[in-house]
N, C-alpha and C positions, 0 to 999 in steps of 0.2 A: 581478529575481533578488535573492534574499536573500544577504547576506554572512555570515550566521550559520547554524548548523545548524538544521534544522527541528525544532521542539519538539512535545511532546505536544498542546498546545492546538490547533495547526493540524490535526493528525490527528483530534482529537476533533470539530472543526467539520465537516470533510469527512465523518466517520463519521455524524454526525447527519443530514446531507443525504442521504447514500447509503442509510441504513437507512430513512428516511422514504419514499424512492422505490423501496425493495426492490432496491437495486443493490449490487454489490460495491464497497467503497471502495478506490480505487487512487490513491496519492499519489506524485508524482514530485518529486525535489529535486535541485538542482545543488550545494547546499552540504552535503548529508548530513543525518543525523538525530542527535538526542541519544539517549543510551542509554535514557532514560525513554520517548521516543517509540517506539523500536524494541520495547521491552518491551510497551508498550501495544498496538502494532500486532499483535504476536503473540497477545496476550490476546484481541483483538477481531476477528481474521481480516481485518485491513486490509493490503492489499498496498502495500508501500513499496519504491520503486525509486529508485536514485540514478544521475544522469547524470554521466559523467566528461567532463573537458575534451577528451579524445581521442575523443569521440562514442560512448563505450561506455555500456552500461546494466547496472547491477548490481542483483540482487534483494537486498533488505536485510531482508525479513521472511519468515516461513515461507510465507505464502500467495503472496508474490511468487515465491519459489522454485518453488512448485507450479505457478503460472501458466506459468513458463518451461519447466518440465519436462513438464507434462501437458496444457497447453492450457486455454483459457478455459472451454469447455463442461463439461469434466469437473470442474474446480475449482468452478465456480458450482453445479453439481448437488451436489457433496460438501458444500458449505457452505450449502445450502438457499436459494440465490438463484435468482430467476426467470431462465430462459434464453430466454424467448421472449415 
């Protein structure tokens, strides 16, 4: 567990791996995200979620909100990711 908020660099590393494998990048953080990381997540359709110490989960990027509201299959199709 990191004690500092997750920065843009961590999201970029995940994004590179996800795009190479034609997958939706999904990142979970317990410490939260920097503003730069969240801006970048929205620009690149990276789903950013934050875990709360009360065991809650919060969507922190636009695609993360879509995943919670619409379900994975619909979001993956809308963002041109392989669903099967």
